[in-house]
N, C-alpha and C positions, 0 to 999 in steps of 0.2 A: 524172782529175779529181777534185777534192776539194769536198765539199759544205760549205756554210758556213752557219751559223745565221741565218736572216733576222731573228729578233726581236732578235738581239744587234746587227746592223747597224742595225736600225731605232731601238733605244734609243740607240746611239752616234750617229746622225745627228741624233736629236731633242734629245738632252741636252747634247751636247758642243759648245762653241763651237770654231772652229778654233785649233789650238794655236799656229800662227804669228801669231795676232792677239791671243790672250788668255793667253800664257804667264806674264805677270805676276800671273795670278790664282792661280798655283800649283796648277793642276788641279782647282780646286773646281767642283762641278756644282750646277746647280739640280734637286733631286729632286722627282719627281712627288708624293710624300707631302707635302712642303712646300706645293707649290701647292695640294693638296687641303685642306690645313690652313687655308691662307689664305681659300679659298673658304668653308669652314665658319665660320670667325670672322667673315667678312662678314655673316653672317646674324644675328650678335648683336646689334649696335646700328648705328645709322646717324646719331646725333646726337653733337655735342660735349657732355661732361658739364658740368652746371651747377655753378658754383663754390658751395662751403659758406661762407656769410658770418655765421656764428654767434660767430665769435672776437671776443671784446671788445677785444683788443689792436689790431684792425684799425681804422683811423680811418673815419669816416663817408664822407669823400670817396673813400677807396679802394674802400669797398664800393659807392659809387654808380658809381665808374669800372668795377668788375668787372660790376656789373649791366647797365650800358649796353653793355659789350662783348658780353655774351651775349644781350641783348635786340635791339640794334640792329646788332651785328657791328663796330661801331667805338665809340670812346670819347673821352675828354679826351686832347688832344695828338695825336690822329691827323692825319697829313699827308696832304693831298689836293691834286689838281691839275685845273685847269680843262680840260675837253676840249671844251666848246662855244666857238663864236666869242666870245660874251660872255654874262656872267651878272651879274644885279643882286642886290645884298644890301641889305636895309633897316636903316638906322641908328636902330633903336627904342632908347628910346621917342620919339625925336624924329620927328615926323610929316613926310611928304614929303621925306625926306633919304635919298638912296640913294647907294651906290657901285657902280661897274661894273668887273668883273673881266674879264680877257680871256684867250684861249687861252694855256695855258702857265703862268699865274699859280698860285703855290702858296699854300696856306692852312693853318692849324691849327685843329682843333676846340676851341673855348674854353668853350662852355657849352651846356646844354640847357634848354629851357622847354616847358611844356605849355600850349596854348591851347584849352581845351575847346569854346569857341564857333566855333572855325574849322572850317567845313564841308569844306574841302579836305584839311587834314592838321593834326591836333592837335599834332604834334611839330615844334618849330622848333629850329634849330641856329645857334649863334653862331660865325662863323668869323672868323679874325684873319689879314689878309694882312700888315699892317705894325702898328706901334703906333698909328697914326692911322686906318688903313683897317681897320674892323671892322664887321660887320653880321650881320643874321639872315636866314635862309632856311628855307623848308619843308624837311623831310627828303625828300619825294617829289622836289622839284625838285634838292636837293642829289645824290641818287643818280643822277639823269639827267645833270647837268652836271659831275660831279667823278668822278675815279678815285683810287685811292691811289696814292702816289708810289712804292711798292715796285715794282721792275723786273718781277717775276713777275705782279703784279696788271696792270701795264700791257701785258705780253705777252699775258695771257688777254683783256684788252679789245681790243687790236689783232688778235688772231687771230679773236676772235668777230665783231668788227665788220668785217673785211675779208676773211674766208676765202673768200667767194663769188668775189671778184675774183681771188684767188690760183689758185683752182681753174680759173677760165676761162683764165688766162694759161698755167698749166702744161699744161692739156689742149690748148689751141690749139698750144703748142710740140710736143707729142707728135703730133698729128695732121699737122702740117706736116713734121715729121721722117718720120713714117710714109709720107706721100704722096711725099716725096722719095726714100725708100728704094724704094718700089715703082716709081717712075719709072725708077730705075736697075736695076730688076729683081734686086734682091737680097733674100735671104731675111731676114725681120725676127725676131729673137728676142723673144718675149713671155712674160710670166708665165702660167704654167698651160698655155697652149696649144702653144707652142713653146719650153719653158722651158730653162734651162741645168740642168746636174746639180748641183743644190744645194737644200737644204731651206729655206734662209733667205728667199729672195724671197717665196715663198708664206706662210711663217710670219709674215713681216713685215706682209702684207696681213690675215692673221688677227689678229695683235696690234692693228692699227689698227681692225679691225672690233669687237674685244673692248673696247678703250678707249673707242670711241665708244658702245658699248652701255652700259657702266658710267656714262659721263658723262651720257648722256641719261636713264638711270635715276635718278641723282641729281637731275637737273633736274626730272624728273616727280614723284618720290616724297618727296624731301627737299630742296627748293630752298633752305631756310634754311642747310643744311649747306654747300651750295656758296657761298651769299652769304657765310658766315663765313669760308670758306676764301679767298674772293676779297679780302676785306678783310684777312685775317691769313694770307697764303700761306706755304708751306714746300715744300721739295723733299724732305724727309724723309717717308718712309712711316710713321714712328713717332709716337706721341702725337697721332694724328688718329683720327676714326672709321673702323672697319673697311673700310667701303665706299670711303672716300677713300684708305685704305692700299692697297687692291687696285688703284684707279685710278692711283696714284703708282708702284706697283711695275709696272704694265703700261707706263707710260711709260718707266721705266728699261730694262725688258726691250726695248722697242721700240728704243731707242737702241743698246743692245748688238747686237741682231740686225741693225740697220741697218748697222753697221760690219762684222759678219760678212759680210752679203749684199754690200756694196761689195767686200770683199776677194775673195770668190769671183767676182764679176762680172768684175773686172779681171784675175783669174788665168785665167779660162776664155775671155774675149773680147778681141778687139783694143780699143784705146782708142775707136776710132770707134764699134764695135758696142755697147761698154760704155755709151757716152753715150746712145745711142739706147734701149738697154735699160733705163737708169736713169730716163729719161724716161717710159718706158711703166710702170715699177714706180711712180713717183711718181703717175701718173695713176690707177693701180689703187688705191693707197692712199688717194688723195683721194676716189675714187669710193666705195670702202668707207665711208670716214668719213661722207659725206653720206647713202649709203643706209642705214646702220645708225642714223644719227640720226633720219632721217625715219621708218623702219620701227619703231624702238623707241618712238617717241612714240605710236603706235598699237598697241603690244604685239606686233607681229609680228616685231620685230627679234630676240627671243629665239629664235624658231623658226628664223629664217634663220641665226642664229649657230650652232644646233646642226647645221643642214645644212652650214654652212660647215666646221665641225670634222670632220664626217664625211667631206666632200669632201677636206679636207686630208690626213687619214689615208689615204685611199684613194689620193690621188695619191702620197704618200710610199711607200706599200707598192707601188704598181705601177710607178713609174718610178725611185725612188731606193734601192731595196733590192736588193742582189745576192745571188743565192741560190748562185752558184758561183764558184770560182776555176779558172783555167787550170792544168792540171796540169803545164805546162812552165815558164811564166814568173811564175805566181802573180797575174797581173791578175784583178781581180773581173769576173765575167761574170754578165749577167741570164739568159741562155739557153744551152743547150748549142750546140756547133757551133764554127766557125772563130773563133779568137782574133783580135781586131783588132790586138793588139800584135805578137805572134810568128808568127801564121798557124797555130798548131798546131790540130789537130781535136780537140775535146773531145766525147766521146760518153757 
């Protein structure tokens, strides 16, 4: 029997994605030092840099536009879409003249005005739906009734507005499938408790927990940064504040690990078992999302995240690390004894 280095196997399981799925990446790996560097950079700054408007060549309107962009997170010619059933805009300075916009109508930000005597909101925004339909609305009402037309912004709004219902539906599907499997007296594969031999499902849950923690951290400590990202979204982790960069990198890693997990699931389980397992995995990820959102809001999420990381490494070392190889056929073994592949006794 040949001894095999457990730490080498651990590093290989943790840092490599399956060659059969990611062969096009040409063998590139995500190094631990790079992840540590990203975490360190995250502590440097959390805000978008303010523009320098001292250049005399820049026109006054351009300076105003840039100032509005970083003060209010949107500016002239920003495209917005109505999400309320209806919204009313005032045709000022004409009194008692209003226009009604309906769900799905699109407008363009045309002008800003300050009304110091307004006790509700001093900032008013002029919106243009058509050449004939233009009017004013308070900024607070605008942010409640409109969303940017960008597809990423609309996805953020859709997910944040309806994620609770999605959780209920997915969780109900998993419970129904679980009860059905128990009724048929078959063993159910489940993440962590009765898991498959793969690091990726549990890593997927950990990435979801990490992303949720970073997301709620932004919401609690730097909400203006998230609002600016909401009105000016991007999928690139570059040229954004470091904390947003870490969040976007975690989302991209989540997508890659999801593909790797699905590949392992369908290679190790039958199609029927794989569907049930993926339903359970989806429920676990959604539970992690809500749990860490709620606990991070009261500052306990950071402690739970550290515990989760510790549990993850313990689980990996205990169940996914093979310390031995069969002396006859070379199959990896967790303990000494009879080889499940060839039947040879390893002592």
